[in-house]
Wavefront OBJ file of the C-alpha trace (Angstrom):
o trace
v -48.541 31.542 -7.488
v -45.798 31.357 -4.899
v -46.685 30.776 -1.278
v -45.159 32.707 1.616
v -42.734 29.894 2.452
v -41.431 29.770 -1.115
v -40.901 33.519 -1.208
v -39.181 33.459 2.185
v -36.901 30.653 1.001
v -35.886 32.739 -2.010
v -35.303 35.875 0.089
v -34.148 34.953 3.634
v -34.306 38.580 4.838
v -38.069 38.336 4.464
v -38.160 36.101 7.553
v -37.276 39.169 9.591
v -39.869 41.303 7.826
v -42.569 38.673 8.343
v -41.697 38.438 12.039
v -41.898 42.228 12.421
v -45.300 42.299 10.720
v -46.611 39.433 12.866
v -45.414 41.148 16.036
v -47.024 44.422 14.931
v -50.287 42.610 14.230
v -50.284 41.058 17.706
v -49.537 44.419 19.322
v -52.427 46.048 17.491
v -54.845 43.171 18.032
v -54.103 43.009 21.764
v -53.957 46.811 22.024
v -50.558 46.724 23.726
v -49.740 50.401 23.353
v -46.487 50.327 25.314
v -45.130 47.438 23.241
v -45.212 49.549 20.101
v -42.258 51.619 21.289
v -40.110 48.496 21.687
v -41.278 47.281 18.292
v -40.354 50.591 16.652
v -36.904 50.436 18.230
v -36.359 46.855 17.039
v -37.394 47.733 13.494
v -35.293 50.894 13.494
v -32.218 49.002 14.754
v -32.776 46.179 12.264
v -31.274 45.643 8.854
v -34.376 46.245 6.753
v -34.296 49.840 5.479
v -37.697 49.448 3.836
v -39.303 49.031 7.284
v -37.301 51.737 8.970
l 1 2 3 4 5 6 7 8 9 10 11 12 13 14 15 16 17 18 19 20 21 22 23 24 25 26 27 28 29 30 31 32 33 34 35 36 37 38 39 40 41 42 43 44 45 46 47 48 49 50 51 52
């Protein structure tokens, strides 16, 4: 079974996806409602259509 680092090494664009997911998790955990709008904008402006 491949670990996250191995998968990220094989697909560098996943670094961006992982960072977006981590940021989202922090926003939800800390209940930072206003931060979600910035996060949505960053994801929308990014180069990962699957997250848009």
